[in-house]
SEKE-391492 format. One line per field, with one value per residue (C-alpha): residue in one letter; x, y, z. Coordinates in steps of 0.001 Angstrom, whole numbers, m for minus. Layout:
<atoms>
rest = c(A ...);
xx = c(X ...);
yy = c(Y ...);
zz = c(Z ...);
</atoms>
This chain:
<atoms>
rest = c(M L I G L G S M I G A G V F A A F T P A A A A A G A G L L I G L A I A A V V A Y C N A M A S A Q L A A Q Y P T S G G T Y V Y G R E R L G E W W G F L A G W G F V V G K T A S C A A M A L T F A A Y A A P A G W Q K P V A V A A V L T V T A V N Y R G V T R T A G L T R I V V A V V L A A L A V S V A A V L L G G G A S A E G L R P D P S A E G G W Y G V L Q S A G L L F F A F A G Y A R I A T M G E E V R D P E R T I P R A I G L A L G G A L V V Y A S V A V V L L A A L G P D G V A A T P T P L A D A V E R G S W A W V S P A V G V G A A A A S L G A L L A L V A G I G R T G L A M A R Q A D L P R F L A A V H P R F R V P H R V E V T V A V A V C A L L L V A D L R D A I G F S S F G V L L Y Y L V A N V A A F T Q H A E H R R R P R W L Q V L G A A G C L A L V A T L P W T A V V A G L A V F A V G V A Y R V G R L R L A R);
xx = c(93719 90531 90665 94322 93977 90970 92876 95956 94374 93079 93608 97424 97572 96155 97854 101098 103171 103247 105410 107609 108336 109191 111664 113200 112274 112415 114188 110558 110550 113473 111532 108314 110093 111614 108512 107140 109826 109202 105737 105937 108164 105578 102929 104451 105145 101605 100490 102820 101435 97950 97792 98985 96659 93633 91868 91038 93439 96210 99661 98440 97455 100644 102946 101127 101352 104851 106795 104687 102304 104511 105240 101253 100493 103159 101768 98337 99181 100969 98117 95621 97377 98675 95715 93964 96198 95734 91876 92996 95281 91956 89660 92023 92455 88690 88398 91502 89594 86010 86267 86705 89687 89105 86826 88972 89293 85645 84882 87022 85570 82162 83431 84788 81756 79548 81447 81452 77603 77609 79855 77930 74882 76802 77300 80898 82176 81386 83152 80546 81160 85130 84483 82576 85222 87987 86563 85597 89159 91235 88617 89612 93244 92952 91370 94066 97207 95473 94748 98250 99694 97410 96624 100232 100958 104101 107920 110654 112474 110568 111661 115692 116841 118737 120945 121316 117811 117321 117876 120372 119689 118362 115570 114519 114598 112374 110139 109799 108557 106028 104924 104639 101288 99957 100679 99091 96427 97814 98019 94580 94682 96595 93782 91570 93195 90553 88243 89760 91050 94723 95684 99321 99497 96633 97155 100998 100035 97472 99588 102532 99986 98062 101388 102661 99294 99408 103216 102585 99190 101502 104759 102388 100862 104232 105876 102976 102933 106746 106554 103764 104715 108225 109443 108785 105302 104263 105662 103796 100394 97899 96011 98836 96665 94056 96974 98702 95368 94484 98099 96959 94393 92274 91682 87921 88208 89563 86142 86744 89891 87706 85083 87772 89773 86456 85477 88898 89208 85604 85943 89216 87877 84982 87149 89740 87455 85815 89481 90588 87323 87804 91422 90691 87798 90600 92850 90208 89002 92667 92837 95474 92923 90567 87948 85034 85945 85029 81472 79620 76283 72999 71255 73826 76533 79296 82182 80791 82509 85758 84600 83186 86569 88405 86342 87173 90779 90644 88791 91231 94187 92613 92691 96440 98185 98657 98559 102365 102192 99468 100973 104450 102871 100540 103686 105618 102832 102394 105938 106410 103493 104975 108348 106562 105172 108510 110001 106978 107375 110999 110174 107861 108835 109431 105916 104280 106831 106070 108992 112817 113586 115912 112941 111752 115038 114869 111490 112385 115402 113408 110667 113426 115326 112164 110953 114399 114205 110770 110226 111489 107977 106443 109363 109020 105176 105109 107845 105743 102518 104352 105344 102175 100687 103634 102833 99286 99926 102569 100104 97627 99442 100552 97272 96472 99165);
yy = c(107697 107114 110701 110982 108046 109687 112993 111191 108156 110132 111498 111752 107991 107984 111139 111719 108793 110217 113590 111436 108884 111616 113259 110018 106922 103931 106405 107640 104609 106794 110009 108354 107664 111126 112465 110519 111690 115246 114908 113129 115897 118564 116805 116404 120197 121171 118553 120739 123995 122543 121809 125066 126912 124893 127367 127377 128993 126453 127650 131021 131226 129599 131796 135165 133920 132604 134550 137625 138767 138467 135078 133992 135759 134001 130584 131525 132741 129548 127364 129224 129321 125573 124311 126289 124470 121095 121604 121989 118686 116692 118219 117195 113706 113198 114273 112110 109142 110075 111969 110938 112005 115841 116510 116654 120505 120822 118100 119487 122851 121420 119077 122260 124469 121411 120726 124468 124677 121972 123672 126903 125455 124336 120508 119324 116217 114505 111573 109187 110158 109804 106219 105658 107437 105853 102163 102789 103874 101339 98892 100149 100061 96379 94938 97063 95712 91950 92589 93407 90886 88001 89247 88590 92266 92830 92062 93047 94547 97815 97908 98149 101972 102986 106095 107018 107821 109357 112485 111382 112435 115885 113883 111649 114969 116430 113320 113902 117239 116023 112953 115234 116249 113046 113018 116601 116579 114439 117175 117388 115108 117437 120112 117447 118078 119809 116359 113402 111839 112226 114104 114021 110270 109885 112338 111583 107807 108394 110634 107697 105342 107011 108023 104437 103170 105594 104836 100885 101780 104157 101797 99142 100885 102310 98933 97490 100476 100461 96555 96968 99992 100706 104201 105294 103892 105503 108986 108963 108729 110608 107525 104916 102572 102187 101598 98866 96955 97116 95514 92152 89475 91024 94188 93845 95272 98526 100548 100139 102014 104793 104729 104687 107555 109553 109026 109923 113013 114460 113964 115485 118232 119008 118996 121239 123797 124050 124187 126900 128963 128667 130078 132318 133814 134153 136096 138446 138922 140194 142367 139626 139142 141739 142448 141765 138079 138162 137347 134522 133381 134392 131562 128628 129760 129443 131954 132213 134842 133215 129885 131309 133277 130114 128661 131228 130880 127002 127181 129824 127613 124656 126539 126816 124375 120479 118211 118206 121806 122227 119240 121300 124840 122898 121321 124809 126518 123686 123039 126827 126393 123749 125456 128286 125458 123838 127305 128279 125001 125340 128693 126902 126776 123252 123041 122999 120777 117079 116495 117371 120572 118634 117151 120723 121532 118406 119107 123005 121547 118968 121677 123791 121068 120007 123222 123887 120699 121349 121944 125167 126151 125659 127492 130437 130577 129694 133029 135281 134369 134945 138258 139360 138494 140320 143129 143274 143229 146010 148128 147807 148454 151675 152712 151684 154241);
zz = c(122677 120395 119566 119203 116504 114804 114568 112861 111066 108191 104635 105405 105131 101594 100204 101904 100710 97267 97777 100281 97827 95152 97839 99663 97740 99996 102633 103329 106072 107892 107180 108807 111866 112212 111438 114749 116895 116266 116626 120039 121206 120239 121661 124980 125042 124139 126785 129188 128373 128243 132067 132858 130469 130044 127597 123867 121441 121656 120891 120034 123836 125055 122864 124449 127862 128000 125184 124373 121727 118775 119430 119960 116935 114668 116217 115667 111784 111287 112350 110368 107142 107563 108583 105521 103250 104767 103977 100765 100868 102344 99476 96896 98545 98529 94956 93849 95016 94556 91201 87671 85603 85050 87521 90524 90879 90761 92974 95753 95610 96083 99008 100903 100246 101496 104471 105014 104957 107623 109767 109426 110915 113967 113323 114111 114158 117516 119518 118404 114552 115155 116050 112892 110715 112686 111769 108432 107382 109552 107784 104259 105175 106541 103420 101256 102983 102877 99109 98429 100221 99383 95747 94448 93906 96340 95918 98260 95327 96023 99535 98656 98599 95139 96093 92678 92436 96084 97565 100439 103663 102674 100717 103745 106024 103258 103221 107237 106892 104442 106483 109425 107755 108244 112348 112688 114816 117746 119894 120338 122979 124943 125310 127498 130491 132372 131041 131925 135350 136397 133514 134476 133949 131308 128996 128124 128175 125663 123326 123416 122664 119921 118318 118333 116973 113974 113667 112946 110526 108788 108589 107705 104527 103583 103392 101342 98558 98264 98065 95581 93207 93821 94889 91807 91382 94407 93669 90442 91485 93675 94753 95220 97724 95070 92801 94605 95271 91447 90819 92035 91869 94651 92478 93035 96560 95401 95653 99412 99400 97680 100691 103201 101603 100974 104573 106026 103817 104651 108425 108740 106764 108711 111742 110404 109111 112608 114238 112124 112891 116752 116547 113861 116097 118999 116842 115503 119241 119780 116430 115073 112557 111238 113814 111426 111567 115705 115093 116346 114367 116711 116029 115004 117589 114983 114226 110661 109011 109559 108444 105110 104741 105229 102613 100149 100693 100284 97139 95814 96884 95141 91604 91896 93859 93797 96326 96610 97191 99302 101857 101734 102407 105246 106890 106801 109131 111127 111990 113003 115132 117236 117178 119184 121555 122021 122929 125176 127231 127391 129658 132204 135765 137571 138880 135420 133782 132907 130729 130804 128900 126537 125070 123995 122426 120214 119364 118539 116374 114661 113807 112426 110134 108765 107855 106201 103955 102752 98693 98095 96663 100208 101888 99633 99542 103329 104156 101857 103621 106791 105436 104809 108357 110023 107663 108693 112257 112106 110283 112691 115304 114147 113510 116920 118236);
</atoms>
């Protein structure tokens, strides 16, 4: 449960509400509930698959084993490109809270390069560091919520929906797709089937409890933000929590928000770079990425070529994208990744099933609905990048023949 909370309660809680409010206004609260339901379905599918295939690679492996090599490739490609965009979003969130105006992009690039250098030497976020990061983030959120509520900056007026200013159900679904970004990471619990006692009982319970805990935190923050700033105010700032705190008489605690956001962003960025490296290494070994990337550093034992390539791609993305673009593009790739997970879990036989098939149908339908309603720029960019991946694999297979 702690690992699940550490994967979910991160920089997303400081960043994802801005684009969600722009899409749905106060309706983002409904979008948050929809995103949590889709996340739960996806996590259950991942847990079911991880029990049958306890190996690294995640849905890239599950798709290849259950559906065929092309499905696995699409899942792996979606993970790599989606999580690369997540790295950009984490770096932008860190810079928004930690850097002065005009310096956000250089500071974001510096954060990416620093984290990559740390990962290059084989230092990744351990369970002990996860505890510290989660504690810092939860303390910052608790102080922020208390500051808004007790500082006189909140009003129920901001919680009232304004149909004339919101996008209806399309906007709500778009906000759900954007807020799904904040839940990404929950399925890391599912990969622990070989390391816990009674995994058939423990893992589903841990996923449910972690998702429930994260949802309570997100909902509390969302209500406070809307009450303090209103939907338009949340949509207009990249640092909504800090702005909400500064509205009241407790403005002196606003540095705590920056500390929490910085810790969450850097912790998530560190874990993301390591995770992409492992999946990229698995894909390169199968030639689904250039084989040049299938290298492990002889001293530090990390997939150093993949991690350096990811760092270059993230830095390039930082120069052309803003936070909304990065979150939308990340959600596009990760939702398609979990679409493959749900389809793969649907094909499992009775002896490997832990949940009924209708849950996978609901998860797959939810992924498709949220992808279809993401901002059009994210959808177009995502389709273009997937086309590049498909073209690469088609060309590689033809050369191999």
